[in-house]
ZAVEXDREN-878716 format. One line per field, with one value per residue (C-alpha): residue number from 1; x, z, y. Coordinates in steps of 0.02 Angstrom, whole numbers, m for minus. Each point is the difference from the previous one (the first is absolute). Example, Ala and Ser with C-alpha at 12.3 -4.5 7.8 and 13.67 -1.06 7.14 Angstrom:
num <- [1,2]
X <- [615,69]
Z <- [390,m33]
Y <- [m225,172]
***
This chain:
num <- [1,2,3,4,5,6,7,8,9,10,11,12,13,14,15,16,17,18,19,20,21,22,23,24,25,26,27,28,29,30,31,32,33,34,35,36,37,38,39,40,41,42,43,44,45,46,47,48,49,50,51,52,53,54,55,56,57,58,59,60,61,62,63,64,65,66,67,68,69,70,71,72,73,74,75,76,77,78,79,80,81,82,83,84,85,86,87,88,89,90,91,92,93,94,95,96,97,98,99,100,101,102,103,104,105,106,107,108,109,110,111,112,113,114,115,116,117,118,119,120,121,122,123,124,125,126,127,128,129,130,131,132,133,134,135,136,137,138,139,140,141,142,143,144,145,146,147,148,149,150,151,152,153,154,155,156,157,158,159,160,161,162,163,164,165,166,167,168,169,170,171,172,173,174,175,176,177,178,179,180,181,182,183,184,185,186,187,188,189,190,191,192,193,194,195,196,197,198,199,200,201,202,203,204,205,206,207,208,209,210,211,212,213,214,215,216,217,218,219,220,221,222,223,224,225,226,227,228,229,230,231,232,233,234,235,236,237,238,239,240,241,242,243,244,245,246,247,248,249,250,251,252,253,254,255,256,257,258,259,260,261,262,263,264,265,266,267,268,269,270,271,272,273,274,275,276,277,278,279,280,281,282,283,284,285,286,287,288,289,290,291,292,293,294,295,296,297,298,299,300,301,302,303,304,305,306,307,308,309,310,311,312,313,314,315,316,317,318,319,320,321,322,323,324,325,326,327,328,329,330,331,332,333,334,335,336,337,338,339,340,341,342,343,344,345,346,347,348,349,350,351,352,353,354,355,356,357,358,359,360,361,362,363,364,365,366,367,368,369,370,371,372,373,374,375,376,377,378,379,380,381,382,383,384,385,386,387,388,389,390,391,392,393,394,395,396,397,398,399,400,401,402,403,404,405,406,407,408,409,410,411,412,413,414,415,416,417,418,419,420,421,422,423,424,425,426,427,428,429,430,431,432,433,434,435,436,437,438,439,440,441,442,443,444,445,446,447,448,449,450,451,452,453,454,455,456,457,458,459,460,461,462,463,464,465,466,467,468,469,470,471,472,473,474,475,476,477,478,479,480,481,482,483,484,485,486,487,488,489,490,491,492,493,494,495,496,497,498,499,500,501,502,503,504,505,506,507,508,509,510,511,512,513,514,515,516,517,518,519,520,521,522,523,524,525,526,527,528,529,530,531,532,533,534,535,536,537,538,539,540,541,542,543,544,545,546,547,548,549,550,551,552,553,554,555,556,557,558,559,560,561,562,563,564,565,566,567,568,569,570,571,572,573,574,575,576,577,578,579,580,581,582,583,584,585,586,587,588,589,590,591,592,593,594,595,596,597,598,599,600,601,602,603,604,605,606,607,608,609,610,611,612,613,614,615,616,617,618,619,620,621,622,623,624,625,626,627,628,629,630,631,632,633,634,635,636,637,638,639,640,641,642,643,644,645,646,647,648,649,650,651,652,653,654,655,656,657,658,659,660,661,662,663,664,665,666,667,668,669,670,671,672,673,674,675,676,677,678,679,680,681,682,683,684,685,686,687,688,689,690,691,692,693,694,695,696,697,698,699,700,701,702,703,704,705,706,707,708,709,710,711,712,713,714,715,716,717,718,719,720,721,722,723,724,725,726,727,728,729,730,731,732,733,734,735,736,737,738,739,740,741,742,743,744,745,746,747,748,749,750,751,752,753,754,755,756,757,758,759,760,761,762,763,764,765,766,767,768,769,770,771,772,773,774,775,776,777,778,779,780,781,782,783,784,785,786,787,788,789,790,791,792,793,794,795,796,797,798,799,800,801,802,803,804,805,806,807,808,809,810,811,812,813,814,815,816,817,818,819,820,821,822,823,824,825,826,827,828,829,830,831,832,833,834,835,836,837,838,839,840,841,842,843,844,845,846,847,848,849,850,851,852,853,854,855,856,857,858,859,860,861,862,863,864,865,866,867,868,869,870,871,872,873,874,875,876,877,878,879,880,881,882,883,884,885,886,887,888,889,890,891,892,893,894,895,896,897,898,899,900,901,902,903,904,905,906,907,908,909,910,911,912,913,914,915,916,917,918,919,920,921,922,923,924,925,926,927,928,929,930,931,932,933,934,935,936,937,938,939,940,941,942,943,944,945,946,947,948,949,950,951,952,953,954,955,956,957,958,959,960,961,962,963,964,965,966,967,968,969,970,971,972,973,974,975,976,977,978,979]
X <- [m2728,141,m38,115,m2,93,78,73,108,30,m102,m6,m102,m140,m57,m176,m32,m176,m15,m137,45,m92,m62,m87,m169,12,m37,m126,103,m28,52,158,40,m33,119,133,m19,19,190,m32,m138,48,138,120,m50,120,m42,62,11,82,m5,m163,m76,m44,m53,m18,19,m134,m105,m158,m19,m178,m13,102,m13,100,32,m5,103,137,0,12,m84,m95,m30,m134,40,m49,67,106,0,149,55,103,92,m53,134,m65,134,m64,m19,m106,m94,m146,m55,m190,m23,m35,m117,m119,m170,m166,m134,m127,67,3,175,55,136,m4,10,m125,m131,19,42,m11,137,146,163,m62,92,m45,m25,m8,m172,13,149,m25,99,m71,101,m71,39,157,m67,m9,m166,21,m145,31,m106,10,m94,m157,93,45,125,150,97,188,131,37,184,13,m135,71,m73,m185,m94,m167,m73,m169,16,m178,m80,m188,m92,m6,187,m6,63,74,m75,70,m39,135,m44,m124,67,10,32,11,46,67,m98,12,m138,m26,155,30,25,m136,14,m119,0,m92,4,m86,m107,102,m61,m15,5,42,m135,m109,125,m80,81,46,41,73,123,96,189,28,m89,m25,m53,91,m75,m172,m149,m104,m100,62,m75,m34,m76,m150,m51,m165,67,189,m11,m95,134,170,103,169,105,131,67,m26,51,m21,15,m15,m187,m57,49,m40,m17,2,m76,m102,m149,m157,m116,m163,m56,m115,144,92,134,158,37,140,m29,81,m58,36,m7,51,166,m76,m149,36,m176,m6,m157,75,21,m46,46,m25,37,148,4,146,m88,2,107,m23,28,124,164,108,m22,93,m56,105,m16,m175,m26,m41,93,m69,67,m138,m1,m23,m158,m34,129,166,120,m3,m15,m57,36,m139,7,m146,19,m24,m117,m116,15,m43,m138,m77,8,m73,m144,m37,10,m114,m130,3,m9,m133,m92,m18,135,m102,67,m99,m74,m60,122,99,175,56,m42,58,103,61,m170,m25,m167,44,m79,24,m103,m63,91,4,89,146,37,152,80,m51,67,144,61,m171,m70,m102,m161,66,m15,153,85,m50,29,m18,m76,70,176,139,70,167,82,163,157,102,m2,137,34,14,m114,47,27,67,m13,95,5,100,m42,163,38,m183,m7,m88,105,m76,99,m85,58,m63,m25,160,117,15,m7,m75,24,m147,m19,m179,m37,m182,m108,146,135,161,123,171,105,m21,122,3,16,m63,37,m95,m174,3,m137,44,m86,m131,120,91,72,81,126,m28,124,m90,163,m18,m131,m3,m64,m54,m24,m17,188,85,m8,77,46,m28,35,m158,98,167,55,184,22,m15,174,m38,m139,m44,m28,m92,m126,m15,m50,m166,m11,m124,94,167,73,168,69,97,121,30,27,m104,m162,m99,m170,m65,22,185,35,36,m65,m137,m130,97,m24,110,84,m86,m54,m143,33,m181,m25,50,165,166,171,100,109,112,m112,134,180,66,128,m24,191,153,183,116,129,m101,m119,m176,m176,m130,m185,m109,m188,m80,m191,m91,156,m47,36,132,16,98,156,m3,70,20,167,55,115,96,71,106,2,m133,m57,m134,m165,m96,m187,m130,m164,30,170,159,168,166,183,91,165,169,99,120,m148,m65,55,93,m100,m9,121,m68,m134,m20,m97,m31,m178,m31,m155,m78,m109,m99,33,m82,125,49,m160,m7,m163,15,138,58,164,107,142,161,74,171,0,185,m38,m135,131,127,m124,m41,160,m83,m125,45,m102,m157,18,25,m149,m112,25,m128,89,12,173,62,140,142,51,166,68,m89,m71,m166,m52,m148,m77,79,179,73,157,m34,m31,m35,m164,m107,m107,m135,m81,m151,m95,12,m155,37,158,23,171,m38,m6,103,m49,100,165,148,m8,42,m166,61,115,m5,103,60,m93,100,189,106,157,160,m82,28,m166,m53,m138,m126,m119,m147,17,m123,m7,185,m50,13,190,6,75,25,180,129,102,44,m142,m9,63,m107,45,m89,26,m29,m2,85,34,146,30,m77,40,3,m26,13,m163,m64,m165,m101,m147,m156,m159,m77,64,57,167,113,154,122,122,168,5,71,29,m64,82,m65,12,m173,m72,m169,m51,m67,61,m102,121,m64,45,m10,66,96,30,157,85,m112,m167,m116,m153,m156,m54,m186,m7,124,111,97,103,m8,166,m6,125,m52,123,m82,m135,27,127,m36,m64,m180,m7,77,m123,m144,47,m111,25,10,165,86,89,84,100,177,130,149,130,m97,m179,m118,m158,46,m80,m13,116,136,8,90,m125,82,m3,m189,m80,m177,m26,37,104,m87,m83,113,m73,94,m111,m161,m103,m64,76,m134,m186,m155,m45,m172,83,m64,165,63,178,115,132,134,126,29,m67,m161,m100,m39,m181,m121,m53,177,m14,m187,21,188,29,5,50,67,m81,m170,m75,12,m123,78,m99,m4,m18,170,96,145,81,151,42,m149,m134,m123,m95,m122,50,m105,m35,131,30,82,188,9,163,66,71,m94,m4,m40,m16,m32,m39,144,126,79,m84,75,15,33,140,m118,m132,m177,m73,m185,m21,m123,48,m4,m48,85,m34,m81,50,m92,m159,m119,m21,m128,m149,55,147,175,87,160,m3,152,m30,127,m8,71,m11,m82,75,m89,m54,31,m128,m29,m157,m55,m174,m64,m170,m68,98,160,162,127,171]
Z <- [m3843,55,165,103,185,57,173,37,m151,m63,m121,m8,m121,68,m128,24,m135,m21,60,38,153,85,136,m126,m73,m190,m81,m141,m157,m77,158,8,m180,32,149,m101,m130,129,m17,m180,45,166,46,143,171,120,183,129,182,145,188,6,m176,m142,m173,m172,m129,m133,101,92,172,53,162,152,116,151,62,188,51,m131,m10,m189,m104,m163,m129,m132,m154,m180,m84,152,175,110,157,118,163,152,m44,m180,m83,m153,26,m146,m153,m95,m172,m14,m164,m120,m70,m147,76,m23,128,m127,6,131,34,m156,m58,m185,m66,m131,139,28,m160,90,125,12,96,168,156,155,151,169,79,156,98,159,109,59,156,30,m176,m20,m165,m87,m83,m150,m108,m157,m111,m153,m32,86,163,37,138,22,147,16,123,141,m3,m189,m90,m166,34,m38,111,m85,m154,m72,m172,m53,132,7,46,180,5,m64,155,m25,m94,m175,m29,38,148,77,170,63,184,90,152,33,153,100,m21,76,m58,m147,m49,m94,m116,22,m150,m23,m164,m97,m153,m154,m177,m133,48,184,29,86,138,168,99,143,m15,106,m96,38,m6,m1,m78,m181,m56,97,m7,m44,95,m42,152,104,47,m130,35,m113,m84,m89,m124,1,m86,152,123,m72,159,m3,129,105,110,80,179,129,186,95,m28,m150,m171,m45,m172,m21,m158,m74,m118,m48,57,m84,m156,99,112,m89,132,16,176,94,73,100,m15,120,m15,123,m40,8,m109,m170,m62,46,106,126,m123,80,m61,75,m67,67,15,44,58,m133,m120,m164,m48,74,m97,107,155,125,140,151,168,61,m132,m183,m71,m155,m108,m81,m141,65,0,m125,78,92,14,m122,122,176,114,102,125,28,159,m45,147,m67,m177,52,112,m148,m105,138,19,m186,3,153,m77,m164,89,129,m42,m188,m9,97,147,157,m90,m143,m125,m110,73,m86,m162,m120,m134,m176,m79,57,46,183,127,183,110,177,68,187,106,38,m185,m8,143,m69,m173,27,m178,m80,m83,m151,76,58,m113,m98,m56,136,m15,144,m43,150,m41,127,17,67,8,m92,102,m115,m174,m131,m155,m121,m31,95,m102,133,187,118,189,144,183,96,182,32,m140,m168,m146,m173,m161,m141,m180,m110,m186,m11,61,177,156,156,174,114,187,41,173,52,m115,m83,m122,m22,m143,82,m153,m190,m133,m188,m37,m175,m149,16,m72,8,117,135,m30,123,34,139,108,171,19,131,122,m7,m42,m184,m126,m180,m110,m178,m143,m184,m21,156,168,150,169,127,187,104,122,m37,182,m32,m110,151,76,169,126,m55,m182,52,107,m123,m136,92,m76,104,m41,63,168,82,87,139,53,m177,m66,m157,m80,m12,m13,173,m23,m41,167,125,154,m83,126,145,46,m89,m108,m167,m41,m125,m147,m16,184,105,51,25,m30,155,36,136,83,113,55,175,m9,m174,m29,95,22,m98,139,114,m10,64,m13,m122,17,m155,12,m132,13,m54,11,m32,134,m22,62,163,m91,m127,19,m85,m20,m46,m146,8,m175,6,190,80,180,84,32,163,m31,124,m86,m136,73,m66,87,m89,40,m118,m83,83,m77,m93,m89,m69,m169,0,m19,m182,m31,52,115,187,m3,m90,m37,m15,m48,156,m35,117,m72,9,m71,m163,m18,47,95,28,m44,32,6,154,18,101,32,48,103,m36,m187,31,77,m139,m138,65,47,0,136,78,159,m92,m124,143,109,m147,m97,m28,130,190,m1,141,2,124,m13,93,m92,m165,m20,m76,97,21,169,160,m59,35,108,186,68,m172,m42,m136,m132,m40,m164,m51,0,189,82,186,11,m8,m83,m169,m183,m117,94,152,m95,28,m158,m95,m29,m122,m38,119,m122,m118,m138,m139,16,m121,m68,71,152,172,64,159,m20,138,10,113,91,107,122,47,180,m49,1,182,114,187,m11,m5,m154,m125,m109,m172,m147,m150,m180,m152,m165,m171,m157,m120,m181,8,184,169,113,188,117,189,83,171,87,83,91,23,95,5,m124,m135,m35,m131,m87,m60,m137,1,m116,m169,m173,m138,m170,m102,m188,m59,m173,53,97,151,72,128,120,114,183,152,178,90,184,67,m113,m152,88,m123,58,m102,m121,27,m184,m140,51,m122,15,m161,m56,m133,m104,m63,m144,m77,m124,24,m136,m1,113,m58,34,171,49,m62,120,149,130,141,m72,31,m169,m57,m155,59,m103,103,m108,m132,8,57,98,181,170,73,152,m114,m100,76,25,m128,m134,0,m164,30,m180,m142,m152,m157,m110,m122,m169,m83,m147,m85,m116,m132,m60,m130,7,m89,19,68,157,97,m13,153,35,115,103,91,123,187,137,m99,159,159,m49,m139,85,m30,m190,m30,m79,m23,m179,m165,m176,m122,109,1,158,7,121,104,14,182,m50,m86,124,91,146,m50,m165,m122,m59,m141,m59,m141,m118,m33,m176,m82,m174,m127,7,184,77,177,151,139,165,175,133,177,128,104,m121,m164,m150,m94,m188,m128,m125,m127,m91,m48,m170,m43,m180,m120,m117,m187,m131,m170,m101,4,m101,m72,m12,m27,49,15,116,90,72,26,m103,76,m5,9,68,m27,100,143,190,m21,168,100,174,79,m90,m189,m80,m183,m75,m180,15,159,m17,104,m94,122,m7]
Y <- [1859,115,89,108,44,155,9,170,44,m179,m105,m187,m107,m107,m130,m64,m134,m62,m181,m124,m104,m140,117,112,m32,m2,167,9,m34,171,92,m107,41,183,11,m92,138,138,18,51,122,75,121,m44,67,87,m27,123,m52,86,m7,97,1,m117,54,m75,139,9,m121,50,m77,m48,m99,m47,m151,m57,m177,27,m151,16,189,m16,134,m28,135,m20,104,18,m159,m48,m72,43,m90,108,m28,102,130,9,m106,m91,m188,m57,65,m73,60,11,91,74,m132,m12,38,86,43,m61,m178,m135,m69,m93,m117,28,179,m46,m8,188,96,168,m47,121,m1,66,57,m100,112,m85,22,m108,m65,m103,m119,m166,m34,m173,m62,105,64,167,40,117,57,99,109,m114,m161,67,24,m181,m35,m111,m69,15,m57,120,m40,23,95,m56,m172,m19,m123,14,83,m50,m78,36,112,18,158,m61,29,180,89,173,145,6,183,132,110,m124,m55,m179,m37,m166,m99,m174,m57,m162,m126,m172,m92,116,181,91,149,146,117,164,95,134,m23,m49,m6,m130,m183,21,128,m131,m39,49,141,m119,m184,m139,m110,m156,0,m188,m146,m48,174,137,174,m68,69,m151,m55,148,166,134,170,m18,162,28,127,22,170,67,m57,45,m8,87,m93,89,m139,m171,m40,m137,m22,m163,m17,101,65,180,79,188,73,140,m5,91,m137,m43,91,113,61,142,32,m102,m64,m87,m173,m138,m181,m143,m189,m134,m83,m174,45,m76,43,187,m26,122,145,168,174,173,175,98,190,112,158,135,m102,m93,m182,m120,m16,m115,m108,m108,m114,46,m88,43,136,19,150,84,140,101,125,176,100,139,120,m5,m148,m145,m146,m44,m149,m78,m144,m119,m104,m182,m27,136,m66,m177,67,93,m158,m107,123,m10,m190,m12,115,m97,m168,41,162,4,131,129,98,47,150,m107,73,m118,m16,m161,m85,m135,85,m37,m27,m180,m78,m28,117,42,m117,m23,m150,m40,132,m117,m29,119,m96,m170,39,124,m30,m27,m153,m53,66,170,152,52,112,123,187,120,168,97,64,m14,176,63,170,36,m33,111,76,1,106,m149,m147,m159,m158,m121,m33,m114,2,m68,m26,22,38,38,130,m8,63,20,13,93,m3,139,27,104,m138,64,m109,79,m72,39,m20,m46,65,m17,105,88,m46,96,m16,m5,m43,10,m56,m17,m186,m26,111,166,m18,m191,m65,m125,m167,m65,m146,94,m140,m11,m141,m135,80,167,87,41,54,m57,141,m37,122,m39,23,m68,m89,88,m70,138,m13,10,107,82,1,m43,153,113,2,79,21,176,m44,m159,93,144,m124,m30,m173,m102,m160,67,45,27,m155,85,m136,m62,176,m31,55,m162,m80,m38,m187,26,86,m138,93,101,m59,79,184,129,m133,37,178,1,115,54,41,150,m76,87,m73,m39,150,68,128,71,m23,30,75,70,m9,m52,56,m110,m8,m114,m146,21,m63,63,m38,m13,21,m113,m7,m160,m106,m182,m128,m133,m178,m23,m61,143,174,168,87,176,35,163,m9,m159,m13,m109,m10,m103,89,m5,21,62,34,130,48,m77,31,m27,38,118,m48,39,143,m114,m82,165,71,165,159,58,144,168,m73,m23,m163,m164,m57,m186,m97,m77,m150,m111,m171,m171,m122,87,102,184,18,188,122,176,97,26,126,m14,173,67,160,26,3,132,115,m32,41,175,93,172,m45,m168,23,57,m144,m123,44,47,m161,m137,m106,11,76,114,130,10,185,m6,m152,41,m175,m58,m154,m116,m36,69,m8,175,m4,5,175,72,81,m78,84,m126,m46,101,m166,m9,72,m15,110,189,14,m72,43,112,159,m59,m19,119,101,158,88,132,147,147,105,57,m88,85,4,107,m79,75,79,m76,m66,m88,m128,m40,m149,m42,m167,m97,m146,4,m41,m184,23,56,m132,m1,m54,142,33,135,62,m73,102,50,32,70,m86,81,m106,120,m52,m121,34,m43,149,m26,149,m4,46,49,m40,134,m78,102,m39,m173,m126,123,82,82,m68,134,m48,89,153,m45,71,m113,7,m146,m5,50,m18,67,154,m96,m166,m98,m87,m141,23,m115,m10,m136,m29,m76,m126,8,m23,87,95,m27,134,26,45,23,148,109,159,101,73,135,99,174,m10,m154,51,188,47,187,139,m9,m187,27,136,m108,m142,m44,137,m128,m63,167,1,165,51,23,95,m52,m85,m98,70,m138,m38,m39,m27,176,m17,m70,164,153,143,112,m134,m26,60,60,53,m118,53,61,m131,m90,m54,m142,m51,54,m110,35,163,41,11,69,186,m47,m73,m150,m95,m98,57,m102,94,m102,70,28,114,14,30,m95,m30,45,162,67,m19,24,174,1,m63,97,m54,132,130,m86,m84,m190,m86,m144,m163,m61,m183,m1,108,m83,89,104,m88,2,121,m37,155,41,142,155,69,113,75,m113,18,51,m64,10,m95,m92,92,m73,136,m64,136,69,m77,57,m79,m146,29,m137,7,m81,103,m46,48,22,m60,m84,m141,45,m132,30,m159,m172,m153,m92,101,m145,m182,m142,19,m158,96,m64,136,71,191,114,176,140,162,105,m17,m171,m57,136,m59,m167,m107,13,m74,6,m13,m17,80,m77,m162,m22,m30,m77,84]
***
C-alpha cells in the first residue's frame, strides 16, 4: 500500500507492505486476505506532521495514548493506528480496516458464515499502554469489539490477535457513540485490564458494564474467572461512561445513568474498586452533584481531587467545573460501604443511605462492626455492588460559555492548574485557587467547532499537552514562559506556571530558575510582584567633563554569593558596583569614553543597566550633560538658557561662561542654576538682560530715530578693581545686513537701567509696509545680554501699499503718514514732507474702467467701477455714485479703499444713456469717459422651432442687444438652455 508522510513542504513515500513475521500471531485467513486486497480498495493516505501538529487528512482520529517511559504517542483512528515521536513525527503506521463485518455476526473466517457482512470502517474504541509488558492494547469497533496487542516500538507488528474469539473476549462497544473506557492496572505478577462500557446492541449486548480482563495467558482479554459487574436487567442500567482513572490504591470510573426503571432522573456517579480486587467485591458508587448544574460531561483525577465538568443548568453559561476532594469522595464511599456491611444500609435516622444496586439478589447486611476494616476490599461474603444514596455535592469553581469535553490537570510548584478542552476546539488554562477557578489563557487549538477529545494528555515531564480532535493532534506547551521576552510581559501574562528569573533574565517555570527558592530570585507571574527597577538615581545626571559616582536605588535586589558581584553598564562602559542593601554605587565613565552629543543637543543619554554577568537585572537611562553646549545652543539668551536648563549649570556673567559646579573664575560673581534651593542669586530672573523696548516701537524709514531699551541685573558686571567702563552696542538684524550702533548705559534705581542706541536713519529695502527687525545688546567684546523675550523694532515705510492720496489718508493715524506733493507725489512720513507740500484734500476721483456698460431698464445690475482716489472708506462713497443720471447704491462688502466700487443700478427708461459719476464731498466729481446704456434684449427668431422631449437640440437665437448685462441666461419655458 502506498502511504506518504509530509514534513513541511516535502513529501517522501513510506511503504508499509503487509507481512507475517514470526513475532506475529497468525491472522485469521480471511482477514489476511482482506488486508492483502486493501491496496486495490483503499486510496493512498497523506500524513502531515510538523513540530507541533499531526494530522491525517480524510481520516478521523478517535483515541490517544502515551507511553510514559518512552514518550511515544499512539493515535487510534478510523482504519489506522499511528505511532508518533514526542514531537509528533510519524514513526509507524498500522492499517486496521476497513474489514468485512456485521454487528449481527460473531467474528468469522469465511464470508459465507455472515452473508450480511459489508466493508466496514474500523473506529478505535480503546487504546491503552501496558508498561509492564511493553504492549499496546487496541480495541476496534468491528468484530464485536475484540482487542489486539501490538508492539510499543512498532505498532505495525501485531503481538496477539484472537483467531476465533468467544463472547468472553468481546471488549469494546461495537455501536457508534457508545463510549468505552479502560485502565491497565497492576496485579500480582501481571497486569489486568479494567474495561467499562455502555450498553451495545446485538450480540455484545450482554457484556456487563464493568469487567476485569486478563492481558496475558492463553486467552488475553477474556474475563473468564475474573470480576464482572453483574446486572439484573442491562436495559435498566445503561451506564454512559465519561472516564476511568487510578491512583496508587483504587480505580475510579465516572459515568452517568438514569438508574433503576423507577428512577426517571439521570444522575452523575463515580464508582471505585480496589486495584488488587480482581473480582470487583470492593465496588462502591456514589452520586455526584455540581450545585445548580446538570450531568457530568468530562472528568479527571488530579492529585487529591476529582475534577468534573458538568453541563450547565437551564440558564446562563454552558458548562461548570466542580472539584471533589478525594478525601471527601473516599469518605462518602466508606460511609456507604460501612452502612451496607454493618447496618443494612440504614443511616442513624433509619433512612436508607446505601443499597446493593444493579438489580442483583445481594442485599445490605449487618456484619460485625469491624468488617469494613477486616475486609477493606470486600470478600465473597460482603454485599456488592454497593451504591450510596447520599450525593457528594460541590459548588462550581467557574463557569464557561461552551460545553467542556476534556479535562487534564497538573500539580506544579504548589499550584493546581487545570486544562479544559471545549466543544468548539478551544483549550482553556485554569488556575485553581481554593474555592475559585480563573481562566488565565484561552487558545484555539482544534479546528473551530471540532470538540477536543477526552484524551487530553500531559507528557511525563509536565511541559507539554497533547490535544486530540477528530482531525489532528496538537502539542501545546503547558506554559509559554519563554515567549515573554522581558520581565514586564512575563508578569503581565499572569500565568501561574511562569515567573521572572531575575539573575537569569528569563521568564521560566519555577523549576528552571536555579535560585528560585531564595528571596527575590523568582518573581511569580500570578502574584503581586513588581519587576526590579531603578527607583531613583543620585545624582539624576552628571556633567560629562568629569568622572563621578552615581547611586542607584533598586528595591528587592536579590543577594549574591560572596564571590559574585553586580556591575553597571553605561552603554558600552562597565564599572564594578558596590552594593549596600538596596543602594548600588557605580563610577561614571571618563569623558573620553563617552560618545559625542548628538548635533543640536546639550547632552547624551545612555542606557544604564545593573548587570549580573551578561543579564540586565534593572535598567534606566542616564544623561551626561555639557553646560558649554547649553550656552552655544541659545545665543539670544545664553544666561537664561544656562541657569534654566534641566542640568545644574551656573552662569559666570563677566566671562560669559556656562559652567557646572563652582567653576567661575576667582572673584567673579555666579548666577546659580534654578535647581539650587539654598542660594539667593539663581534662576533666569537673575540674569543680566534686556527686558524690553522703552521706545519707539515704530520707526519710520528715512527718519533719524534713537532707540532705548530697558535692562536689568547689570550689577553683576560691577567689579572692585579699577578700569574703564565697558562699552555697549545695539545690533539690528536688517535684511542682508547686521547693523551695529554704539550705545550708552544710563543706570536708574536698583538693578534696572536704560540702554540708548545712537540715533540713526534706517533705509532698508522693503517689500512690505512694516518690517520687524530683531534687536539685541552686547557688552564689551561681543558679550551678549540676554533678551528676556524676543525683541523687535518695527520699521515702516508710508509709501509702501499707499499708491494714492486716499490710500495714504486711510493709513493708521499712529504712523503719521501724509500725502506729499513735493516732487513726485507720494505718501510720506509727516516730518519728511515740507509743510507747504502736504495735501490735506485728495484729488478728484479717477474712473478707469466700468463693467458692464449695458443693463436692463428695471435696474438691479451690479456695476463694477475701478479707478483711484475712490474714497478713504465706504462712508465717502455711500451716496456718491450715479449711472446715467440715476442713483447707484454701493455694496459695502465689495468696496476696496480708493480703487473699487461695486454698486447696484436703479430703474431707468429703456434707451437711457449716460456716464458714471462719483462725487465725494469737498472734491470735484469724477466722471467716466465710458457711458452706460439701459436696454432690453430683443428676440427676432429661433431655429429650429421644435425638437425631441428628451432635449439635446442646439438652438440658435437671433435678435438685438442679446449681450445686455454681465451674465446672460436662456430658458425654454421653465427649462434652462445653457449658452
